[in-house]
N, C-alpha and C positions, 0 to 999 in steps of 0.2 A: 505493500500498502503505500503512497508516494502523500510523500508532505500535504502535497495541495489539496489530494484526494481526501487524506486525514481532517483537513481543516476544513476545506468547503465544500467535496464533494458529500460526506455524509451528515447525516442530521446533528447539532448539537457536538460536535466534537469536543468542543471544548465545558460541553459539560455547563452550559451558563442556559440552557430553556426553562423556562417553566411552566410553557403547554404546550401542545401539539394535537394540531388540527387535522383530524384525515380527510383525505382529498373525496373527492365524488365518485360514485360508482365509474363513471368513463371517466376519468382524470388518473394521474398519478402527483405524489409532492407527499410532504417537502422533498422527499432524497431523489435524486435521478436514481433510476431502475438500474442502470448499468454498476455506479458500483456501489450501489445498496444487494443487490445478487450478489455480486462478486464477495461481498463482505457475509452475505449468509450462507454462502457456499462454503468458506474459510470456518466461521463459527459451527457447522454443523459437522465439519470432520471430525471431532473430540466423538460426537455421539453418535455420526452414525460407524466409528470404529468401536464401539464399547458395545453397540447393538450387536456387530456382526460378532462378537465374541459371545457376547449372550447366549442371542437366537441363534447362530450358526451352530453352536458349542451345546445348546441346549441345557447353558448353564440354570442352576437352582433360581438365582436373580430375577430372570425374566422380564430384564427389561430396567429393573428398579433401577441399576448403577446410571444407565443409559438416560434413564428420565432425569435423574438427578445433574445431569451433564446439559440435558436438554434446558433445565432450570436454571444451570450457570449461565447459559449463555446467553440469556438475555439479562443480565447484569452490564452495565456499564457497555453495553454492544456499541454505543455510540461514543466509544473511547479510543483513541491508538492503543497499540496492543500492551504497552507498559504501565498505566493507566487501568485499562481494565484487567490485566492480571490481578494489581494490588486489590482493587474491589471484588474481583470474584474469591481469591481468596479469603478476603474478610467477611462475606455472606455466605461463603460456602458452609462453617460451621451453624449457619441460621438456617439455612434450606435443610440441613439434617435434621435441626432439631425441632422445627417444625412438622418432619415428616414425623416425628416421632411422638410428638405430641397429638398430629391427628389419628396415630394407631391406640393411645391412651384415651382420646376422648371419644373416638367414633364409633363407640359399641354404646353410648350412652346419648338419647334425644338431647336432654338437659345440659350435660356436658359440652356435646356438640354445636348447641345453638350458641350457649356462653362463649365458649370459646373463640370462634366464630366471630361473633359479634367484636368479642374484646380483639382481636388480632384484626380483623376490618376496620376497626376504627383506627386504629394505630399505621395501620396500611395506609388508610385516607388521607391520615395528617400528616405523611411525608410530602403530600403536594404542596405543605407550605415552605420547602425549603428548596425544591428543584426535582425536575422531572427524573434528574437522575436517582435522586433516591428514591422517588416515588416508585419506578419500577423494582428497586429493590422490596419495598415494603407488599406491591403486589406479589411480586414473585417467591418471597415468603409464606404471604396468604394463599399463594397457589398452592404452593408445597403441603400445604394444609389442608387445602381441600382433596386433593388430589389421595393425600392420606386417609382421610374421612371415609373418602367414600370406596377402599378398597376393602377387599374380605378378610383385615387384620384385625388383630386384639395387643391388648397390653403387652404380652409376652413378646410380639415384633417389636418392639418398641425398639432396641438394641440395633437388629438388623436396619432396619427403615434411618434411625440416626446414620449407622455406617455408611449404608446404601448412598443417603441424599446428600451426604460430606463428600465421600469419594467420587461421588459421578460430578458433583460442582467442583470439588478441588481437582480433575484432571482438566475442566475444563481454564483451568486457572494456570496450570501447567501450562496448558498447550501456548495459552497467551504468554506466556513469559517465553517459552522458546520461539514465538513469532518475532516478540521483541528482539532476542538476544540473536535472531539471524539477518533481519532487515528491516522491521517497521520501530523504529528509534525515535519518532516522533514525540514531540512533550505533550503532554494536555495542557492545549493552549488554554488564553481567555479567562475572563473576571468570574468565572464560574469553577474554578479549580476549587477543589475541597476546603473548608473553612469551616472548624468547628465552635467557633466563637461565632461565625456570623449564624449557622445554623442552628443556633439555640438561640440566639436574639431573634430570630426570623418565627420558629418553635413558640416563645414567648408572646412575643405580636402578634399573633394570630389567636392565643385565646381569648378569642371574644366571637359571640354568635353573629357580630358584622361578617367577621372572616370569611370567605369561599371556602379555604380550607378546613375550617375548624367544622361548618354546616356538611363540608362535604365527608367528613371525618363519621360525625355521627349517622350521616343519610348513609353514606355508604358500608357502615359495621353495621348497622339495623337492615339492612337489605339481605345482606348474606346472611345473616341470623335467621331472617323469616326465610332465602333462599333453602336453608339447611332445616329448618322448622317444616317447610312446607315438602319436600322429599319426605323426610320421615313420618309425617302424617298421612301420605299417600304409599307409604311403605316400598317406596323406592328404592330403597338401602343400594342396589346392586348399579344403578345407573342416574340414582338422582342427584350426584356431586354436579351433572350436567346444569343446574339451576344456580349453583351457585359460581359458577363455571362462567355461566353465561352473564353473570349480574358483576363479576369483575371483571371479566373484559370490554364492558362496555358502560358503567355507571362512571362518569367523572365531574367534576365538578363545576364545566357550563352545561347547561340545560341543552342547548343547542347544540352541541357536541355529540350529549346522550343522548338524545333522540337521532341523531342523523346516525350515533355508532349502531344504535338497533335496528334501523332496515339493514344494512352492511351486514350485521354480523346475522342475520335473518338469512339473506343470500348465500354469503361464505359458508354457512352451518348447511343450508338444506344441499351443495353442492358438494360440502365435503362428506354428509351422511351417507348420499346416495356412490360416492367417488369411494370412499372405505367399503362401505358392505361389499360390492361389487368385488374389489381387493382381497377381501377377506375371504370367498370364495376360491380366486381364482391361485391367492399364496397358502394356503390352508396347509400347514405342516410341512412349508417349504420356509425354514429359519433363515437362509442367506439370502433370500429373496425378499422377505418381509422386513429384512433388516436395512437392504435398501431400498426399500419403498418409504421406510420410515426415516433414512438418512435424507432420500428427497424430498419430503414433506417438511422436515425440519428448515432444510434449508430453504425451501421455500416459505417457510412462516418468517423464519428469520430475514429473508431479502425482502420482504416485502411487509412488514411492519410498517415502516414510516413512508411507505412508497403507496400501496392501497390494500386498504385495512378488509375488504371482504376477501381478497385472495389470502393474505394472511388468517384469516376466520377457515377459510378453505383448507390452508396448511396444517394448522394446529388442530381442526377437527380431525382430517384426516389421520393425524399422529394418534391422537387421542384412540380415536376407534379400532385400530388397526391393532394400537399397543394392547387394548382392553381385550380384544378378542385373542390373543396369545394365551389370556389365563384362564380361556375354556368358556367365552361367553358367546353363545350362540347370534352372527351377525343380524342375521334377517329378525330374529325375537327379538331382540332390543333395540332396534335402528327405529322403533315407532315410541318409543318410552325415550329414548334420544331427544328426540326431534320433540315431542309432548316437554320434556323437560328445558329446553332451549326454551320455548314459546314460553313456559311461565317463567323463565328468568326474565325475558325481553319482559313480559307484564309488571313483575315487581319491581326492574328499574325503572320505566317509565312512571309507574306509581307513585316511587318515591319521589321524583322530582316537582310530579304533582300535586301531593300533599305537603311538601316542606321545601318551595322555591327558593331560588335566591332573591334578594329583596329586588335587586336590579334585574331580575332576569323574567319579572314577571310577566310580560306579556306573551309569555309562550315561545314556543320552537321558533330558533333562529336558523338559519340556513349559516353552513361556513363561510368565511370570507375566502376570495382570491387567492391561488396558489401561493403568492410571494405574503399571504399572510397567516400563510399557518401555523410560523413558529411564534412566540409568544420570548423574546429574551430577559432574563432575570433584570432586576432592576440595577440599575450603572451606578445608583446610589453608594453601593456597599458590596461586599461578595455575598453569592448564594441570595442574594436580593434580600437579606437581610431589615432593610431600612423600608421596602414598598408599604403603600400603604394600607391598611387594615381594610380588607372585604373588599380593596379595588385589584390590586397586583394580584392577590392569593385567590 
């Protein structure tokens, strides 16, 4: 990756952005497709390699380490390799801890709901600092969602901790290797990590007028309702698609949330169709399945900041194919996954209808043109810590 590509061709190379607008369905942005897809392929290499070993050799981990690597790849994916390795190494234990927590709390509806609400609120509040930190929070919450939704119990907590930490740690090692070999670009710009600035931003947003504080409560409550919904419906096998959908679409801005709802619906529908067909074609073919999962991973990484519907297609394909390796019948589960996604979309939409932001009470507003998809951090302080309460956040 060249210096110019690291700082200009890819979204948020300095970690300074506070908000990201998804492009319209038939448009691309904010990242140029070429550099973003190349980055996606690079980040998918450790995921594909681990899955090839796990599924190709029939290892008992059954994709658990590869999924940890998948989650680790989202962390600081906008950063050059050196900074990305540091962020991934720091977050790897949190991904493992969240997975272990999911196995412990996933056996009880009350514990699952309460834990998801708390972790979701903390993840939502991380938007007060920067988008990069918000992605960390979302990734940790995603690890919890997945672990709660799998047929695991408290006795599996040490294994879940090890798999999640190891998988994410392998991503950090790969990023370090990339940095040592050819990507020596520094993490530039005013958005480099600043602990004091981050703490100021967190303190400054402890008010109901702050979009970040309101989002934290809204996000945590919506995720808790999503978990409660699939327990009430008796969908423990596939119900995690409800909070999964909420996590991917609910954002601090009303207009962006409703925009992502439509993109999520389109991407999920096509992803379910593609993955269900691939499950039949690749049944009991570990190597071929690992290749398909690697391609889905690269597509998800590469299009996250290019076209959200395609990202949703990729991540849906990955989730379905991996779940089917655990013995779940693809066709039987497809309708339940689709229904769970629809429920998640409804919950995310209702969350904003019940508690909108004060300056967004006029209802849905379409995303801005492509050159305004990115909201940079305030330049009055590192990490945007001095931004106005409720306006910048």
